[in-house]
N, C-alpha and C positions, 0 to 999 in steps of 0.2 A: 504494500500500500504506500501511498504518497508520504505519509508521516514517517514511516520506517525508512524509506529511501532518503528523505531529507535529513533524518538523524544520522545516517551513515555518511552523507555528504558533509554534515556538520563536523563529524569526527575527523574527516580528511582535512577540512579547512583548518581545524585546530592543530593538526599535525604539521601542515604546511606552515602555519603561523609560527609554530615552535621552531621550524627550520629557519624561517626568516629572522626570528628573534635571536637565534644562535649564529646568525650571519653566514648561514650556509646557502641561502637563496635570497634573491632580490625579487621584488614585485609584489603584486596584490595577492594575498592568500586566497581570497574568494575566486579570483580568475585562474590561478594556477591549479587549485583543487578541482575546479569545474573541468578544466582541460584534462587533468589526469583521470578524473571520474568518467568523463565522456569517452575518452579513448579506450579505457578498460571495458566500458559497456559495449563499445563497438565490437571488440573481440568476442565478448560473450554472445552478442546477437548473431554474429557470424557462426559461432559454434552451434547455437540453437537452431539456426537455419540449415545445419548439416554441412557447412563448408569444411569443417574439420572436427576430429574427435576431441575428447577431453584432454588427452596428452598433448595433442597439437595446440589446443587452446591455451593450455598452461605454458607451453614453450613460447607461444606468441606473446602472451601476457608478460612473461618475464623479460623477454627481449624488448618489448615495447616500453616497459617501465625503465629498463636500463637505458634505452636510447633517449627517452624523455628526460631522465635525470642527468645524463651526460650533457644533453643540450641545455638544460636549465642551469647547470653549474658552469658550462662554457659561457653562456650568456652573462652570468654573474661576473665572471672574470673579465669579459669584454667590456661590460658596463663600468666596472671599477678600475679599468686600465690594466688588468692583469693579463696573463697569457690565455 
């Protein structure tokens, strides 16, 4: 249901905000969390549609999150003048 979905998004927003507070990420916690949440749900929807099995979905989710976090931390370095 919608209330449960929003509660899980709220937890993700809080985690992203903790990363921002720890100077690990830059940006808006709501925006970053929604992007992470939406991308993960995209993989789940593809799995539900039969595009790949549970093992493949897990592999894609792990790689997707790795790529997103590498990109987010690279963006942080670029914005702060780092490498």
